[in-house]
FISEMI-318698 format. One record per residue: residue in three letters; x, y, z of N, C-alpha, C in turn. Coordinates in steps of 0.02 Angstrom, whole numbers, padded with zeros to 5 digits, always signed. Layout:
% residues N
ALAXYZXYZXYZ...
//
This chain:
% residues 179
MET-03664+01570+00446-03632+01618+00422-03571+01645+00483LYS-03585+01630+00536-03543+01646+00593-03485+01598+00586ASP-03507+01545+00567-03444+01493+00566-03393+01513+00506LYS-03425+01540+00446-03377+01562+00398-03332+01623+00412ASN-03366+01680+00452-03327+01724+00483-03281+01704+00530LYS-03292+01660+00580-03248+01642+00621-03188+01605+00591LYS-03199+01560+00537-03147+01528+00495-03093+01577+00466LEU-03116+01632+00441-03087+01690+00404-03046+01730+00464LYS-03087+01734+00520-03042+01776+00563-02988+01737+00584ASP-02998+01668+00598-02944+01621+00631-02872+01622+00572LYS-02899+01608+00524-02840+01602+00462-02805+01681+00450SER-02831+01736+00466-02802+01791+00448-02749+01824+00508GLY-02692+01859+00489-02646+01886+00538-02597+01830+00562PHE-02554+01846+00614-02506+01782+00646-02512+01799+00722SER-02486+01744+00746-02495+01738+00823-02425+01771+00851LEU-02426+01778+00911-02369+01806+00951-02314+01754+00948ILE-02321+01703+00940-02264+01640+00947-02237+01643+00873GLU-02269+01665+00824-02245+01668+00755-02191+01724+00757MET-02229+01781+00790-02193+01848+00792-02131+01841+00819ILE-02126+01815+00880-02060+01798+00908-02011+01759+00870VAL-02037+01698+00843-01998+01668+00803-01962+01701+00743TYR-02006+01736+00699-01988+01770+00659-01926+01840+00684VAL-01938+01868+00745-01891+01911+00762-01814+01884+00787ALA-01835+01820+00828-01772+01777+00839-01727+01755+00780ILE-01756+01736+00718-01728+01716+00668-01692+01779+00630LEU-01719+01831+00628-01698+01887+00601-01644+01914+00641GLY-01648+01920+00702-01594+01919+00749-01536+01881+00738ILE-01535+01818+00726-01480+01776+00720-01452+01793+00645VAL-01481+01806+00603-01454+01817+00536-01417+01887+00540ALA-01450+01933+00571-01417+02002+00594-01347+01988+00619VAL-01350+01949+00674-01287+01937+00713-01235+01911+00666LEU-01257+01863+00633-01206+01823+00580-01175+01864+00543THR-01226+01900+00509-01201+01954+00453-01153+01997+00478VAL-01166+02038+00537-01117+02087+00556-01050+02041+00583ASP-01064+01995+00608-00999+01969+00630-00944+01931+00561PHE-00983+01925+00514-00949+01908+00447-00922+01975+00423LEU-00954+02021+00410-00922+02099+00395-00865+02109+00442ILE-00867+02094+00503-00811+02119+00546-00755+02075+00522GLN-00765+02013+00514-00715+01974+00496-00672+01988+00432ILE-00721+02001+00390-00690+02028+00318-00644+02092+00322VAL-00668+02154+00359-00632+02194+00389-00575+02184+00411ASN-00566+02141+00463-00511+02122+00497-00469+02095+00456THR-00483+02047+00418-00445+02005+00361-00413+02055+00305TYR-00445+02114+00295-00418+02169+00242-00365+02201+00280TYR-00376+02232+00346-00315+02261+00366-00262+02225+00401ARG-00268+02156+00400-00213+02116+00420-00170+02108+00345ALA-00208+02110+00294-00172+02077+00233-00139+02163+00203ARG-00171+02221+00220-00138+02286+00199-00088+02281+00260ALA-00092+02271+00306-00023+02258+00357+00039+02235+00326GLU+00026+02166+00305+00064+02137+00284+00105+02155+00211ARG+00059+02181+00183+00078+02217+00106+00124+02263+00130GLU+00106+02316+00176+00138+02378+00191+00217+02349+00210VAL+00216+02311+00258+00281+02293+00292+00311+02256+00232ILE+00303+02218+00200+00339+02186+00147+00357+02219+00097SER+00316+02273+00070+00338+02334+00021+00391+02372+00054ASN+00377+02385+00115+00428+02446+00146+00506+02401+00148ALA+00501+02348+00172+00562+02302+00182+00612+02298+00121ARG+00558+02280+00065+00596+02266+00007+00614+02336-00023LEU+00584+02384-00025+00611+02456-00044+00674+02473-00009LEU+00676+02464+00063+00721+02474+00092+00793+02440+00076LEU+00790+02372+00074+00842+02324+00060+00869+02335-00014GLU+00819+02351-00070+00833+02369-00136+00881+02435-00132THR+00852+02490-00097+00885+02549-00105+00960+02550-00079ILE+00973+02512-00014+01037+02497+00018+01078+02451-00038GLU+01049+02406-00060+01091+02359-00107+01111+02390-00185LYS+01064+02429-00195+01086+02471-00256+01134+02530-00247THR+01139+02560-00191+01189+02613-00171+01261+02567-00162ALA+01238+02522-00114+01309+02481-00115+01348+02467-00177ALA+01310+02434-00225+01325+02405-00289+01369+02474-00326GLU+01339+02537-00318+01374+02588-00344+01433+02617-00319SER+01437+02597-00251+01491+02630-00205+01564+02606-00226ARG+01612+02630-00195+01676+02620-00191+01709+02572-00138GLU+01671+02597-00069+01695+02563-00016+01651+02582+00040VAL+01666+02548+00084+01623+02565+00155+01673+02608+00195TYR+01643+02657+00226+01670+02699+00270+01676+02674+00330GLY+01721+02664+00361+01720+02614+00429+01718+02669+00480PRO+01743+02717+00487+01753+02751+00543+01668+02788+00577VAL+01627+02787+00525+01565+02802+00541+01514+02742+00541SER+01525+02703+00509+01482+02647+00498+01480+02602+00565ARG+01433+02574+00587+01429+02528+00653+01393+02456+00637PHE+01443+02412+00645+01435+02344+00630+01402+02309+00685ASN+01377+02243+00679+01358+02205+00733+01320+02231+00790GLN+01274+02269+00769+01230+02296+00820+01162+02304+00779ASP+01112+02288+00826+01036+02296+00806+01015+02350+00772ALA+01049+02417+00788+01031+02484+00767+01096+02511+00729GLY+01116+02477+00672+01180+02489+00637+01174+02540+00602GLN+01232+02561+00573+01240+02628+00527+01289+02617+00463LEU+01261+02636+00415+01303+02618+00355+01332+02675+00318SER+01382+02688+00306+01416+02740+00268+01453+02724+00214LEU+01445+02745+00146+01471+02723+00100+01494+02773+00058VAL+01557+02762+00017+01596+02814-00012+01576+02795-00078THR+01551+02843-00128+01511+02816-00182+01535+02890-00228PRO+01552+02867-00291+01570+02913-00348+01504+02948-00382VAL+01451+02946-00356+01389+02961-00389+01372+03034-00357ASN+01365+03082-00400+01342+03144-00379+01395+03181-00318PRO+01456+03179-00332+01491+03196-00282+01496+03282-00293THR+01504+03314-00234+01515+03387-00228+01570+03408-00271PRO+01562+03476-00302+01614+03495-00344+01686+03489-00326GLU+01700+03493-00257+01767+03495-00230+01797+03432-00215HIS+01750+03373-00230+01774+03308-00211+01747+03274-00261GLN+01795+03215-00276+01786+03162-00322+01735+03103-00301THR+01716+03103-00238+01676+03049-00203+01630+03095-00161ALA+01576+03053-00145+01524+03078-00093+01509+03020-00042PHE+01491+03037+00007+01463+02992+00057+01389+02985+00062THR+01364+02922+00076+01286+02908+00084+01285+02871+00141ASP+01245+02887+00191+01230+02860+00257+01168+02833+00256PHE+01148+02777+00292+01097+02738+00313+01083+02738+00378TRP+01039+02749+00414+01035+02738+00488+00966+02732+00506VAL+00949+02704+00572+00875+02694+00596+00870+02748+00655ASP+00821+02785+00665+00814+02823+00717+00737+02829+00725ASN+00715+02808+00788+00653+02811+00824+00604+02770+00755GLY+00627+02713+00747+00597+02663+00700+00593+02670+00632ARG+00627+02735+00609+00629+02743+00537+00686+02739+00514MET+00698+02718+00441+00757+02711+00413+00772+02780+00368TRP+00828+02799+00379+00849+02861+00359+00898+02858+00308MET+00912+02912+00259+00970+02909+00217+00977+02975+00200ARG+01054+02996+00193+01074+03058+00191+01137+03046+00133LYS+01132+03082+00075+01192+03100+00039+01220+03160+00055GLU+01291+03163+00051+01325+03220+00052+01292+03278+00032GLY+01295+03334+00063+01269+03390+00038+01192+03400+00033GLY+01162+03351+00059+01082+03342+00048+01077+03347+00122SER+00996+03336+00120+00957+03326+00183+00947+03259+00194SER+00921+03238+00268+00903+03173+00272+00836+03169+00243ILE+00829+03088+00221+00764+03079+00194+00735+03021+00220ALA+00680+03027+00241+00650+02947+00281+00632+02903+00227LEU+00665+02837+00227+00652+02786+00180+00591+02750+00199SER+00577+02743+00256+00519+02697+00269+00459+02747+00281ALA+00408+02714+00277+00342+02751+00295+00332+02760+00364PRO+00291+02797+00377+00276+02793+00463+00230+02753+00479SER+00198+02710+00440+00167+02643+00454+00191+02581+00481VAL+00269+02595+00482+00309+02532+00480+00361+02562+00535ASN+00394+02510+00581+00444+02524+00621+00501+02477+00593VAL+00559+02511+00594+00617+02457+00572+00647+02456+00652THR+00649+02392+00666+00664+02369+00730+00738+02347+00735LYS+00766+02325+00673+00837+02295+00670+00865+02314+00594PHE+00927+02351+00599+00964+02349+00547+01039+02330+00562ARG+01031+02272+00560+01113+02242+00579+01150+02237+00526LEU+01203+02255+00516+01264+02252+00465+01325+02224+00489GLU+01359+02178+00441+01407+02133+00454+01457+02162+00401ARG+01514+02177+00415+01555+02191+00363+01607+02123+00338ILE+01604+02112+00283+01633+02049+00255+01695+02071+00215MET+01752+02055+00227+01810+02064+00190+01840+02004+00148GLN+01824+02003+00098+01854+01955+00044+01922+01973+00020GLY+01955+01930-00005+02030+01942-00030+02033+01993-00066LEU+02099+02030-00075+02113+02077-00123+02074+02138-00110GLU+02058+02151-00060+02025+02216-00038+01955+02233-00064VAL+01912+02171-00087+01848+02166-00100+01809+02157-00035GLU+01769+02193-00045+01725+02184+00020+01648+02189+00005ALA+01601+02168+00058+01541+02158+00044+01508+02189+00104VAL+01432+02183+00112+01410+02201+00185+01336+02157+00180LYS+01340+02112+00234+01277+02074+00256+01237+02120+00289ILE+01167+02114+00269+01114+02164+00299+01067+02115+00317MET+01038+02122+00384+00975+02103+00408+00946+02144+00432LEU+00882+02154+00414+00839+02209+00410+00774+02174+00447GLU+00735+02206+00496+00679+02173+00528+00630+02242+00527VAL+00568+02226+00502+00518+02291+00489+00454+02253+00525ASP+00431+02294+00569+00360+02283+00595+00298+02331+00580TYR+00250+02318+00582+00184+02367+00576+00183+02402+00636ALA+00176+02464+00624+00168+02508+00681+00102+02487+00731ARG+00046+02474+00711-00004+02465+00732-00016+02400+00774PRO-00007+02393+00840-00005+02321+00869-00069+02281+00855LYS-00119+02307+00857-00192+02265+00817-00172+02226+00759PHE-00162+02248+00720-00135+02206+00655-00059+02182+00645ALA-00033+02154+00691+00035+02141+00705+00056+02089+00636SER+00112+02137+00605+00142+02089+00546+00209+02111+00551SER+00265+02065+00530+00336+02086+00532+00368+02036+00490ILE+00434+02067+00461+00460+02012+00413+00545+02026+00435ILE+00584+01980+00416+00648+01993+00426+00685+01971+00354LEU+00724+02017+00337+00748+02008+00258+00825+01994+00281ASN+00866+01961+00248+00931+01962+00244+00969+01965+00173SER+01012+01988+00169+01044+02002+00098+01108+02021+00106THR+01163+02012+00049+01224+02016+00048+01248+02069-00008ALA+01267+02135+00007+01274+02178-00051+01357+02176-00068ALA+01373+02166-00120+01440+02176-00144+01452+02254-00156ILE+01513+02268-00128+01539+02341-00148+01574+02337-00216ARG+01547+02359-00268+01558+02330-00339+01602+02392-00363GLY+01606+02445-00329+01662+02487-00353+01727+02466-00351ASN+01740+02418-00307+01820+02374-00302+01826+02341-00346TYR+01794+02319-00396+01798+02277-00446+01842+02308-00506
//
């Protein structure tokens, strides 16, 4: 009878070594799981930063191109060309003030934000606060017969350096009011 009780006693429960092995395995699995979750979160934020930069840069470029296509000419005295912090002023027949037949639309960069102002209106920030416009370089292209175009180089960076993302877009916008 004693032998039977002793065998039952030896088989029940687990030893200290087994407990240490179980805790070690559980610890390794927990560390790997946490590391995996951190990688997923970082990948999400990097993708979000890239998406934010791309969508903002595309919106800025499309807005400038559309306004340039509606314009009659580039207003040279106010525009700044061949500089990283350029400024573009366009003469457009769209929504002029009652006393004029044309209106001015200006684009410029200030403190990393792209701004637009239509004559008679207030300044509007075109870029989101989550991105910085680091370059807005313009080049005036004069083609024959007073036909002009503007070459645009736009560099947009994500504002938070931890998830760095950047894009450079180049485009040429024809001033179609001349045709």
